[in-house]
N, C-alpha and C positions, 0 to 999 in steps of 0.2 A: 504494500500500500504506500501511496505517497510518491510513487516513481512512475513516470511515463515510459512508454516503450523506448528502447535505446536506438543506437545508430543502425542503419540498414543492415550491415554485415552481422551485427549482434542479433538483430531481429531474425534474420534468415537462419542463423545457427540455432536459435531457440525454436523456431518453427520446425526445422528439420528434426530436432530432438523430440519435439512434442508430437509431431505428426508422422515421423518416419519409423517410430518403433512398431514392433509387431502388435497388431490389434488383439485384444482379448476376444475369444470366440463369441462370448455373449454380446459384447458391443458390436462386433462385426455382423452378427445375425440380426440385431435390432436395426442397425443402420441400413442393412440390405433390405429389410422389410420396409423401412421408411422410403428408400429410393424407389421401390417397386410400387408405391402407392399410386403414382401418377400413370402407371401402366394400366391401372384399373379405373382410376378416377381422373379424368382429364383436368388440367389446370383450369380454374375458373375464377371469376372475380365477384366479390360480394362479401358481406360481413356475417351472413346468417350462420354458416358453419362454425366460424371462429367464436361467435357469441355463444352458441350452444355448447361448444367444447369448453370454453372458459367457465361458463355457468356450471357445467358438470364437475369442473375442477375446483369450484368454490370461489370463483371470480378473483384469481390472483392478480389480475391486471388492475383491479380497482384501487389498490393500495399504493401503487407506485407513483413517483414523481418523474415525469418524462420530459425529455427534449425530443420532439418528434420532427424528423428531417426528411423532406421531400425535395425533388429537383431533378432536372435532366442530367446535369453535370455538377460535380462538386459535393454531392451529399455524403459520399463515403469519407472524403477528406474532412468535411466539417464535423462529422460524427467522431472521427478519430481524434481530432484536435479538442473537441469539447469534452470527450471522455477523459483524455489525458489531463486536461486542466482540472476537471472535477476531482479526479483521483489525486492529483498533486495537492489540491486544497484539503485533502484528508477525508473526502467523502467516499463511502463504499459505492463504487460505480459499476453499473452494468452496461454492456455494449452489445447491441444486436445488429449485425450487418449481413449483407448478402451481395453476391454469391460468395462461396468459399473458393479458395484456389487449390490448396493442398489437401485439406481434410475437413470433414463436416464440422469439427469442433471449433474451427475459426469463427463460426457464426455467432457464438455465444461466449462472452468473456466477462469476468468479474475482476475488477482491479487489474486489468491487463493480462490476466491468466486465462488460457483457454479452459472451457469446461472439460472436466476429466472424462475419460472413458467410463469410469465407475459411475459418475454422475449422469452421463447420458444413458447408461444401462439401467439406472434407477428412474429417470424421467420418462423415457419413451414408453415403457409398459403402462405408466400412469396415464399418459395422454391417449394411448390406444384404448385402455380400459374405459376412460371417460367417454370416448366416442361411442364405444359399444353400449355403455350405460344410457347415453342420450338416445341412441337408436332404439334400445329396448323400451325406453320410456315414451316412444312414439315420435321422436324427432326425426324428420327425414333429412339426415345429413350424411355426407360422405367426404370427410376431410381430405385435403390434398397434402402433398409433401410440405408446402410452405405453411399451411395452416397448422399441421402437427408441430412443425419446427418452431413457429412463433409461440404456440401455446407452451411448448417445453421451455422456451427461453423465459417467458413471463412467469411461469411457475418457479423456475430456478431463481430468478431475481427476487421473487417474493419470499421464497423459502430462506434465502440467505440474507434477507433484510437489506437489500440495496438502498442506499440513501438517495441515489439518483440513477436513472436509466436513460441512456441515449439510444434512440430507436430509429433505425433507418427504414424508410418506406421501401418495399420491394419493387413495386411498379405503379406509377401513377400516384394515387392518393385516395381519392373518394371511395373506391371499392377495394383498396388494398387491405390485406388482412390486418396490418398493424393499426388500422384506423379505428380499432375498437377502444383505444385508450383516449382519455382526456388529459392532454399534456399540460405542463406548466407554461411551455412556450412551443409554438409551431414555427418551423423554419422552411422556407422555400428558397433554395439556393439559386436556381436558374430555370429558365424555360427555353427549350429548343426542340427541334424535330427529332424524335426518336420514338420507337415503338408505336408508330403511327397506325398500324393495323388494329391495335387495341385501344389507344388513347385518342385517336382522331387524326384527321389529315392535315390540320393546320394548327398554328400556335395558339389561337383562341381556344380551340377544343382541348388541347393539351393543358393549357393554363387552367381551364375550368376543372379538369380532372385533378390536377395537383392542388388547386385551391380547396378541394374537397376535404383536406385535413384541417381546415380552419374550423374552430369550435366557438360557440357563443362566449364572448368575453375573454377569450384566451389570446394574449398578444401574439402577433406574427412578426417574424423577422424576414425581410425580403431582400434577396441578393440583387446586386446591380445588373446581373445578366438575365434577369427574369423578364423576358419579352412578354407582350400582351399584358402589361402591367394593369391596364384598366379593368381587365377581367378579374384579376386577383383583388384589386382594391374594392371593386363592387361586392365581391363575396365577403370580404372582411367587414365592409360597412354594414351589409345585411346581417352579419353575425354580431355586430357590436364589438368587433375585435380590433384593438389598436394596432397600427402597423409601424414598424421601424424599417425604413429603407436604407440599406447600406450603400456607401459610396457617393461619389459626386455625379456630375453630369455625364452624359454620353451612355452608349449602350453597355459599356464595360465598367462604368463607374469610375473611370480614370485609372483602372488597373492594367489596361493594355493586355499583353499576353501573359502577364504574371498571375496565373490562376491561383497559385499558392497564396499570394498576398490577398487576393479576393476571398478565398476560402477562410483565411485567418480572420479577416475583418468580419465576415458573416458569423463565424464561430464566436468571436469576442462579443459581438452584439447579443447573440443568443445567450451566452453565459451571463452577461450583465442582467438581462431580463430574468433569467432563471433564478439567479441569486436573490434578486429583489423580491420576486413573487414567492419563492420557496422559503424565504427567511433564513438563508444559509450564507456563510461567508466564502466567497471565491475571490481571493485577493488578486490584485493586478499582477503580482509575480506569478501566480498560478495560471492566470489567463495567458500571460506572455510565454510561460513554459509550454502550455498546451499548444498554443498556436505555432510554436517552433517545431512541433512534431509533424510528420506526414506519414501516411501509410505507404507500404511498398508500391513500387511501380507508378509513382506520381513524379514524373521527370526525375527518375532515380538514375544518376550517372555512376557508372561503374567502369573499372578497368578489367577487362575479361581476357584471360589467356586462351589461346586455341585449345580445343578439348582433346584433339587426337594427334598422333604422330603424322597422320596423313595431312593434316592442316599445316604442320611444320614443313613437311616436304613440299607442299604446294607453294608455300611462301618462298622456299629456296628456289623452286623452279621459276618463279616470277622475278628472280634476281635479288630477292631480299635476303636478309640474314637467315641462316639455317636455324638459329635459336628462335624460340617462340617470342613473338612480340605481342604485348598486351594491346588490345583494341579498346578504344573508348566506346562504350555502349550505353544507350539511354533506354531505360525501361519505362513505358508509360501505357496506361490502360485507355487512352483516348479511343472512343468507339463510335462516334457519330460526327456529323459534319462540323458542328460548332467546336467540339473539343479538338478535332484534328487540325482545323484551321489555326487555332491558338497554339497548338503544339508546334506546328511548322514555323509559325512566327517566332516562337521562343527558340527553336532549334537554330534558325538563321541568325538570331541575335547572339546566342551562346557560342555557336560554332560557325563564324562567318565565312570561313574558307571553304 
């Protein structure tokens, strides 16, 4: 507790140690069952399944204090920064994000530590049993992978008495499984064209879906790259939700291609609102510490050695030195037009040659 994730290399080593070990047979069996859920139950959108599942579990979501984060780009980074700051401030902090990269357990963390195999092996039977109990009681539900996983995370955070939980929306907002919570603060990082088959063909449609996380009277923090801002402002006004808009003028709020600075500003604004409304102390030093963190593969610059002897030989054949030469490599998860455009602008500035 009280320490945010470390440097990228240290994080990677910890993740390999945490996820690379041989899985227990019970954990593996239960996670396999979870993965197979969507083979039987197609992914769908709506809150009915999750509400019934959580009711059967005793409403663990009702007792949490949440930072609920939606957005086309930046929401994972904002969640990471916010959770690191809250943890640094001494709050027992849950973090729920998706998707995972190396192992399922990355989705659910408490104070920076991945949920253990033993904890997953205890949680999943409970959520499976809760669904069966709801069905036996006449509820017509068939939970999906994400609904089971969200329920397990919320149960985990409640059982371990998290002081704060940072909750990343899976897709959209209005009908996303995470939208069962009433947060302390809602955050919309950005609006762009992505997942148009599900969220709608244009920015107004996507903004309306993401604005669906806005709750009556709950403050909203809005990032500078949130296009279709009038749609979000209208939703907030209808809900009586005060809005803090981050950044200055222009579509990028003056941050240019520096998406890390933009995400840090959004996280800082959300933390200030959370601290005020939750009645907790999140000092400026903790906010600065959290905002200095970033998750893996967000413009992560590494020096990478060739992996094989064949690569060494190819270098020699091209007239280079026979010895392995490290290559500068940038890892980034940009996956839609807006993110890729900003990534290439930053690449050109960082590596002009």
